[in-house]
PASEBA-1860 file (N, C-alpha, C; in nm, 3 decimals):
! residues 206
1> MELPLIIG> -35.137/3.398/6.954/-35.035/3.506/6.967/-34.933/3.496/6.861 ~ -34.896/3.602/6.794/-34.788/3.600/6.702/-34.654/3.587/6.766 ~ -34.576/3.491/6.717/-34.444/3.468/6.775/-34.345/3.575/6.734 ~ -34.262/3.617/6.826/-34.169/3.723/6.795/-34.053/3.663/6.702 ~ -33.988/3.759/6.633/-33.872/3.725/6.554/-33.752/3.732/6.645 ~ -33.667/3.626/6.656/-33.556/3.619/6.750/-33.430/3.630/6.666 ~ -33.344/3.734/6.694/-33.223/3.760/6.612/-33.105/3.753/6.710 ~ -33.002/3.675/6.678/-32.886/3.665/6.754/-32.775/3.736/6.695
9> VAGGSGSG> -32.698/3.819/6.768/-32.581/3.888/6.719/-32.456/3.848/6.806 ~ -32.368/3.774/6.743/-32.250/3.721/6.801/-32.125/3.783/6.742 ~ -32.009/3.739/6.795/-31.882/3.799/6.748/-31.789/3.811/6.868 ~ -31.660/3.817/6.838/-31.561/3.825/6.948/-31.571/3.955/7.026 ~ -31.514/3.961/7.137/-31.513/4.082/7.222/-31.446/4.196/7.149 ~ -31.512/4.309/7.141/-31.461/4.424/7.069/-31.482/4.416/6.920 ~ -31.566/4.325/6.870/-31.582/4.311/6.725/-31.672/4.420/6.663 ~ -31.753/4.488/6.743/-31.843/4.590/6.694/-31.988/4.542/6.700
17> KTTVIQHI> -32.021/4.446/6.779/-32.158/4.401/6.800/-32.247/4.514/6.843 ~ -32.196/4.594/6.935/-32.281/4.705/6.988/-32.323/4.803/6.881 ~ -32.237/4.831/6.781/-32.266/4.917/6.675/-32.372/4.862/6.584 ~ -32.358/4.727/6.557/-32.457/4.656/6.477/-32.597/4.661/6.551 ~ -32.592/4.630/6.674/-32.726/4.626/6.749/-32.786/4.765/6.759 ~ -32.704/4.868/6.772/-32.757/5.006/6.773/-32.823/5.039/6.637 ~ -32.751/4.993/6.529/-32.813/5.011/6.394/-32.944/4.940/6.383 ~ -32.957/4.822/6.428/-33.086/4.744/6.424/-33.192/4.819/6.507
25> CTTIGEEN> -33.152/4.864/6.627/-33.246/4.931/6.708/-33.302/5.056/6.644 ~ -33.208/5.133/6.575/-33.246/5.253/6.516/-33.336/5.226/6.396 ~ -33.308/5.121/6.320/-33.380/5.086/6.203/-33.521/5.037/6.234 ~ -33.533/4.952/6.333/-33.656/4.880/6.371/-33.738/4.970/6.466 ~ -33.669/5.043/6.554/-33.731/5.119/6.654/-33.732/5.046/6.782 ~ -33.670/5.107/6.886/-33.660/5.033/7.023/-33.794/4.996/7.074 ~ -33.901/5.062/7.041/-34.029/5.026/7.090/-34.082/4.891/7.034 ~ -34.012/4.842/6.929/-34.052/4.713/6.868/-33.968/4.600/6.905
33> LSLIAHDA> -33.872/4.619/6.993/-33.782/4.504/7.026/-33.747/4.497/7.168 ~ -33.716/4.376/7.216/-33.662/4.347/7.342/-33.515/4.307/7.327 ~ -33.424/4.380/7.391/-33.281/4.361/7.378/-33.230/4.286/7.506 ~ -33.171/4.173/7.490/-33.112/4.095/7.594/-32.964/4.068/7.568 ~ -32.880/4.101/7.663/-32.735/4.078/7.653/-32.699/3.952/7.732 ~ -32.630/3.855/7.666/-32.587/3.740/7.732/-32.495/3.766/7.854 ~ -32.419/3.872/7.847/-32.327/3.896/7.957/-32.401/3.960/8.079 ~ -32.529/3.981/8.071/-32.599/4.006/8.194/-32.625/3.879/8.280
41> YYRDLKHL> -32.600/3.771/8.217/-32.627/3.640/8.282/-32.500/3.574/8.334 ~ -32.392/3.649/8.351/-32.280/3.594/8.429/-32.321/3.540/8.558 ~ -32.264/3.428/8.594/-32.310/3.367/8.723/-32.263/3.464/8.841 ~ -32.349/3.469/8.947/-32.318/3.553/9.058/-32.201/3.494/9.142 ~ -32.105/3.576/9.171/-31.981/3.526/9.240/-31.974/3.595/9.382 ~ -32.085/3.630/9.440/-32.081/3.696/9.567/-32.017/3.607/9.678 ~ -32.018/3.478/9.657/-31.957/3.387/9.754/-31.806/3.384/9.755 ~ -31.750/3.449/9.655/-31.602/3.462/9.645/-31.554/3.593/9.687
49> TFEERAKQ> -31.431/3.609/9.728/-31.369/3.736/9.754/-31.344/3.808/9.622 ~ -31.322/3.941/9.630/-31.303/4.014/9.504/-31.179/3.963/9.432 ~ -31.072/3.928/9.506/-30.952/3.881/9.442/-30.978/3.743/9.377 ~ -31.060/3.662/9.438/-31.093/3.532/9.372/-31.177/3.553/9.253 ~ -31.272/3.644/9.255/-31.348/3.673/9.139/-31.272/3.720/9.023 ~ -31.175/3.812/9.050/-31.096/3.868/8.940/-31.005/3.766/8.866 ~ -30.988/3.648/8.928/-30.905/3.548/8.868/-30.993/3.449/8.783 ~ -31.123/3.463/8.779/-31.205/3.379/8.706/-31.197/3.391/8.559
57> NFDHPASL> -31.226/3.283/8.483/-31.227/3.292/8.342/-31.366/3.327/8.290 ~ -31.385/3.450/8.259/-31.518/3.498/8.223/-31.545/3.483/8.071 ~ -31.450/3.423/7.998/-31.470/3.402/7.862/-31.502/3.254/7.828 ~ -31.516/3.172/7.937/-31.553/3.033/7.913/-31.706/3.023/7.921 ~ -31.763/2.937/7.844/-31.917/2.925/7.843/-31.967/2.897/7.980 ~ -31.897/2.817/8.061/-31.951/2.784/8.196/-31.967/2.902/8.288 ~ -31.907/3.020/8.254/-31.918/3.137/8.336/-32.052/3.201/8.324 ~ -32.134/3.160/8.232/-32.260/3.224/8.206/-32.376/3.127/8.227
65> ESELLVRH> -32.484/3.184/8.291/-32.603/3.105/8.322/-32.699/3.100/8.200 ~ -32.648/3.028/8.098/-32.722/3.030/7.966/-32.857/2.960/7.980 ~ -32.869/2.870/8.074/-32.999/2.803/8.090/-33.105/2.900/8.134 ~ -33.070/3.000/8.217/-33.169/3.097/8.259/-33.201/3.188/8.137 ~ -33.107/3.225/8.052/-33.135/3.302/7.939/-33.225/3.227/7.844 ~ -33.210/3.102/7.826/-33.300/3.020/7.746/-33.440/3.020/7.798 ~ -33.456/3.013/7.928/-33.590/3.019/7.990/-33.653/3.155/7.972 ~ -33.569/3.265/7.982/-33.624/3.396/7.966/-33.665/3.423/7.820
73> IKALSSGY> -33.586/3.374/7.717/-33.629/3.390/7.580/-33.760/3.323/7.556 ~ -33.774/3.197/7.604/-33.897/3.120/7.587/-34.008/3.193/7.655 ~ -33.984/3.249/7.765/-34.102/3.325/7.836/-34.142/3.447/7.754 ~ -34.047/3.522/7.710/-34.080/3.637/7.616/-34.153/3.596/7.493 ~ -34.113/3.481/7.436/-34.180/3.430/7.314/-34.323/3.390/7.344 ~ -34.353/3.355/7.473/-34.485/3.313/7.513/-34.572/3.438/7.562 ~ -34.516/3.552/7.561/-34.588/3.671/7.592/-34.571/3.716/7.742 ~ -34.472/3.662/7.812/-34.448/3.692/7.956/-34.329/3.793/7.966
81> SIECPIYD> -34.342/3.881/8.061/-34.225/3.970/8.092/-34.124/3.885/8.174 ~ -34.003/3.935/8.172/-33.894/3.869/8.252/-33.823/3.974/8.340 ~ -33.757/3.917/8.440/-33.667/3.995/8.524/-33.521/3.956/8.488 ~ -33.461/4.044/8.400/-33.326/4.016/8.355/-33.227/4.059/8.464 ~ -33.126/3.980/8.489/-33.023/4.020/8.582/-32.951/4.141/8.540 ~ -32.892/4.215/8.632/-32.809/4.332/8.604/-32.672/4.294/8.665 ~ -32.573/4.296/8.578/-32.439/4.256/8.626/-32.345/4.374/8.651 ~ -32.273/4.368/8.764/-32.182/4.471/8.802/-32.035/4.423/8.754
89> FANHIRKD> -31.994/4.470/8.641/-31.870/4.425/8.580/-31.748/4.473/8.658 ~ -31.754/4.578/8.732/-31.641/4.623/8.809/-31.614/4.535/8.926 ~ -31.720/4.474/8.984/-31.700/4.392/9.106/-31.725/4.244/9.081 ~ -31.769/4.212/8.956/-31.789/4.065/8.912/-31.899/4.006/8.996 ~ -32.012/4.077/9.019/-32.129/4.026/9.086/-32.253/4.076/9.023 ~ -32.367/4.002/9.053/-32.496/4.050/9.004/-32.543/4.153/9.111 ~ -32.611/4.258/9.055/-32.674/4.355/9.141/-32.799/4.298/9.209 ~ -32.850/4.354/9.317/-32.968/4.295/9.381/-33.092/4.326/9.295
97> EALTITPK> -33.091/4.440/9.224/-33.212/4.460/9.146/-33.205/4.393/9.009 ~ -33.321/4.394/8.937/-33.322/4.331/8.803/-33.395/4.426/8.709 ~ -33.375/4.400/8.575/-33.437/4.485/8.475/-33.558/4.410/8.416 ~ -33.676/4.483/8.424/-33.793/4.415/8.361/-33.793/4.434/8.212 ~ -33.805/4.327/8.142/-33.810/4.331/7.994/-33.945/4.274/7.949 ~ -34.017/4.345/7.865/-34.149/4.303/7.825/-34.140/4.246/7.683 ~ -34.231/4.155/7.647/-34.233/4.099/7.509/-34.259/4.197/7.400 ~ -34.185/4.184/7.295/-34.206/4.274/7.179/-34.207/4.190/7.048
105> KIILVDGI> -34.219/4.255/6.932/-34.222/4.187/6.809/-34.092/4.116/6.771 ~ -33.981/4.177/6.822/-33.847/4.121/6.797/-33.776/4.103/6.921 ~ -33.703/3.997/6.942/-33.613/3.973/7.050/-33.471/3.970/6.999 ~ -33.389/4.066/7.039/-33.254/4.074/6.995/-33.155/4.031/7.102 ~ -33.081/3.925/7.070/-32.998/3.868/7.170/-32.848/3.891/7.132 ~ -32.771/3.941/7.224/-32.634/3.981/7.200/-32.537/3.901/7.292 ~ -32.424/3.854/7.232/-32.323/3.791/7.315/-32.221/3.716/7.234 ~ -32.101/3.705/7.294/-31.993/3.646/7.227/-32.013/3.492/7.206
113> LIFYEKEL> -32.088/3.435/7.304/-32.099/3.282/7.308/-32.240/3.237/7.278 ~ -32.328/3.326/7.227/-32.469/3.278/7.207/-32.484/3.169/7.105 ~ -32.391/3.158/7.007/-32.404/3.054/6.909/-32.340/2.923/6.957 ~ -32.258/2.931/7.063/-32.196/2.811/7.115/-32.297/2.718/7.190 ~ -32.400/2.773/7.259/-32.495/2.700/7.324/-32.605/2.650/7.228 ~ -32.614/2.517/7.206/-32.704/2.465/7.109/-32.853/2.504/7.132 ~ -32.897/2.488/7.261/-33.037/2.512/7.290/-33.070/2.664/7.270 ~ -32.975/2.748/7.298/-32.991/2.892/7.271/-32.993/2.920/7.127
121> RELMDFKL> -32.902/2.866/7.052/-32.884/2.886/6.913/-33.011/2.845/6.832 ~ -33.072/2.740/6.880/-33.186/2.683/6.804/-33.315/2.765/6.832 ~ -33.318/2.854/6.921/-33.427/2.943/6.941/-33.428/3.052/6.839 ~ -33.318/3.089/6.771/-33.304/3.203/6.691/-33.357/3.183/6.546 ~ -33.424/3.281/6.499/-33.471/3.273/6.359/-33.362/3.305/6.262 ~ -33.274/3.401/6.300/-33.152/3.409/6.218/-33.041/3.471/6.308 ~ -32.919/3.446/6.249/-32.798/3.466/6.332/-32.698/3.550/6.255 ~ -32.646/3.655/6.323/-32.543/3.744/6.261/-32.415/3.724/6.342
129> FVDTDDDV> -32.308/3.717/6.271/-32.171/3.709/6.337/-32.091/3.826/6.286 ~ -32.048/3.914/6.383/-31.965/4.027/6.349/-31.823/3.990/6.356 ~ -31.753/4.005/6.244/-31.617/3.952/6.234/-31.521/4.067/6.214 ~ -31.421/4.085/6.304/-31.332/4.197/6.303/-31.191/4.146/6.333 ~ -31.087/4.212/6.280/-30.950/4.168/6.301/-30.917/4.171/6.452 ~ -30.826/4.082/6.492/-30.791/4.063/6.634/-30.735/4.191/6.696 ~ -30.645/4.258/6.617/-30.577/4.379/6.678/-30.685/4.488/6.699 ~ -30.780/4.503/6.614/-30.883/4.604/6.638/-30.971/4.572/6.761
137> RLLRRLRR> -31.000/4.440/6.768/-31.082/4.395/6.884/-31.010/4.421/7.018 ~ -30.880/4.395/7.023/-30.804/4.415/7.142/-30.805/4.562/7.178 ~ -30.783/4.654/7.082/-30.781/4.796/7.110/-30.918/4.841/7.167 ~ -31.023/4.792/7.107/-31.155/4.832/7.155/-31.180/4.774/7.291 ~ -31.134/4.655/7.322/-31.156/4.598/7.455/-31.081/4.679/7.554 ~ -30.957/4.718/7.520/-30.871/4.800/7.616/-30.948/4.931/7.649 ~ -30.996/4.997/7.553/-31.069/5.122/7.570/-31.189/5.104/7.658 ~ -31.264/4.997/7.628/-31.390/4.976/7.700/-31.368/4.941/7.848
145> DITERGRS> -31.274/4.845/7.869/-31.252/4.792/8.010/-31.187/4.902/8.096 ~ -31.106/4.982/8.038/-31.037/5.089/8.116/-31.136/5.201/8.150 ~ -31.214/5.248/8.052/-31.303/5.367/8.072/-31.433/5.327/8.137 ~ -31.488/5.206/8.105/-31.621/5.173/8.155/-31.623/5.074/8.272 ~ -31.515/4.998/8.289/-31.516/4.889/8.388/-31.399/4.912/8.493 ~ -31.331/5.018/8.485/-31.231/5.051/8.591/-31.116/4.955/8.594 ~ -31.075/4.900/8.480/-30.961/4.803/8.479/-30.834/4.880/8.443 ~ -30.724/4.817/8.482/-30.587/4.876/8.444/-30.545/4.818/8.307
153> IEGVLDQY> -30.452/4.886/8.241/-30.407/4.832/8.112/-30.342/4.698/8.134 ~ -30.259/4.682/8.242/-30.194/4.551/8.270/-30.296/4.441/8.295 ~ -30.401/4.474/8.367/-30.504/4.384/8.395/-30.581/4.336/8.268 ~ -30.609/4.433/8.185/-30.681/4.395/8.062/-30.593/4.303/7.972 ~ -30.466/4.341/7.954/-30.378/4.263/7.870/-30.347/4.126/7.927 ~ -30.342/4.118/8.062/-30.318/3.989/8.124/-30.439/3.899/8.099 ~ -30.557/3.954/8.116/-30.676/3.878/8.106/-30.690/3.830/7.958 ~ -30.648/3.920/7.857/-30.663/3.886/7.719/-30.575/3.777/7.685
161> EKFVRPMH> -30.452/3.774/7.735/-30.354/3.671/7.703/-30.388/3.541/7.764 ~ -30.434/3.546/7.890/-30.469/3.417/7.965/-30.602/3.356/7.918 ~ -30.703/3.438/7.894/-30.836/3.388/7.879/-30.905/3.428/7.750 ~ -30.901/3.563/7.718/-30.987/3.607/7.608/-30.943/3.551/7.477 ~ -30.815/3.553/7.441/-30.771/3.503/7.307/-30.788/3.349/7.302 ~ -30.738/3.272/7.397/-30.760/3.126/7.378/-30.902/3.087/7.378 ~ -30.991/3.151/7.459/-31.126/3.114/7.460/-31.196/3.159/7.333 ~ -31.154/3.266/7.275/-31.204/3.312/7.150/-31.181/3.208/7.039
169> LEFVEPTK> -31.058/3.154/7.036/-31.012/3.060/6.937/-31.084/2.930/6.963 ~ -31.114/2.891/7.082/-31.180/2.757/7.107/-31.326/2.764/7.099 ~ -31.392/2.869/7.150/-31.533/2.869/7.159/-31.613/2.972/7.072 ~ -31.547/3.078/7.038/-31.621/3.189/6.959/-31.601/3.172/6.817 ~ -31.473/3.177/6.772/-31.441/3.173/6.629/-31.516/3.058/6.555 ~ -31.516/2.932/6.616/-31.578/2.821/6.539/-31.725/2.836/6.518 ~ -31.792/2.922/6.599/-31.932/2.934/6.582/-31.976/3.020/6.462 ~ -31.883/3.077/6.396/-31.912/3.143/6.264/-31.992/3.058/6.172
177> RYADIIIP> -31.961/2.926/6.177/-32.032/2.833/6.080/-32.184/2.832/6.099 ~ -32.230/2.875/6.220/-32.373/2.873/6.244/-32.445/3.002/6.194 ~ -32.366/3.103/6.159/-32.427/3.231/6.123/-32.491/3.225/5.984 ~ -32.604/3.295/5.981/-32.677/3.315/5.849/-32.608/3.429/5.767 ~ -32.552/3.525/5.839/-32.484/3.639/5.775/-32.358/3.663/5.858 ~ -32.244/3.677/5.791/-32.114/3.719/5.859/-32.095/3.861/5.817 ~ -32.074/3.953/5.916/-32.047/4.092/5.885/-31.904/4.130/5.908 ~ -31.825/4.137/5.797/-31.687/4.173/5.815/-31.672/4.325/5.850
185> HGGENQVA> -31.571/4.353/5.931/-31.538/4.492/5.964/-31.642/4.559/6.056 ~ -31.726/4.478/6.119/-31.816/4.531/6.218/-31.919/4.633/6.166 ~ -31.948/4.728/6.251/-32.051/4.830/6.223/-32.016/4.923/6.114 ~ -31.897/4.924/6.062/-31.857/5.015/5.957/-31.894/4.956/5.818 ~ -31.935/4.840/5.818/-31.978/4.772/5.691/-32.118/4.809/5.657 ~ -32.135/4.919/5.585/-32.270/4.972/5.552/-32.343/4.874/5.458 ~ -32.270/4.813/5.364/-32.338/4.719/5.268/-32.397/4.599/5.343 ~ -32.326/4.545/5.442/-32.373/4.433/5.517/-32.496/4.477/5.601
193> LQMVNALI> -32.486/4.595/5.660/-32.596/4.641/5.742/-32.724/4.661/5.662 ~ -32.710/4.710/5.538/-32.828/4.722/5.457/-32.889/4.581/5.424 ~ -32.800/4.488/5.408/-32.853/4.347/5.380/-32.924/4.297/5.505 ~ -32.878/4.334/5.624/-32.936/4.291/5.747/-33.080/4.362/5.756 ~ -33.082/4.486/5.728/-33.215/4.563/5.728/-33.317/4.490/5.639 ~ -33.275/4.462/5.512/-33.361/4.393/5.416/-33.416/4.264/5.472 ~ -33.318/4.185/5.529/-33.363/4.053/5.580/-33.455/4.069/5.694 ~ -33.435/4.162/5.789/-33.527/4.177/5.903/-33.665/4.213/5.850
201> FEKIRS> -33.675/4.311/5.757/-33.802/4.358/5.711/-33.872/4.243/5.636 ~ -33.794/4.164/5.560/-33.855/4.046/5.492/-33.914/3.947/5.595 ~ -33.839/3.921/5.692/-33.888/3.830/5.799/-34.010/3.883/5.867 ~ -34.012/4.012/5.894/-34.129/4.073/5.958/-34.255/4.061/5.872 ~ -34.238/4.091/5.742/-34.349/4.086/5.649/-34.401/3.945/5.634 ~ -34.313/3.849/5.640/-34.355/3.703/5.621/-34.411/3.645/5.745
END
């Protein structure tokens, strides 16, 4: 069986990873890839009250069940389908149902901390880091968390100050050194995206 090409897309929260991933999906064709988001693997906190869940540090590597993601990527690489968790961000719990993901030619893995985990990092054929200024990332996070996740402005800013920024500096920013390509200015960097296209097609051909 031909092994899939495994691509990791990392970068800080609000860096523009989603735009880069959408570009890759459009270029390659969604029928040719399996997309897995690391943040689907947040540990289930059903045993805590909502108030206790809301106080958790979701930007620390320990908040994610990365060991399960590793097993799932290995299973997809071996030709097996997986049952990917579905996370409820508004309530900080996993949903009871799961998303079936089938093996494809390309496995695209997205997450702010995917390069921090050595075992996860070593599964990837190449790694992209989306690099964007802090103020832009904060504005994007504000917009996303308020409109998509039902958070208040005060709540988002409080979480950013307490957890997001210090965790980014400690765990995310240093992993740029593992990237094969760093994409400045996120999905607006058309030159970098064309380079990514060329690299993917070269890998597929080889």
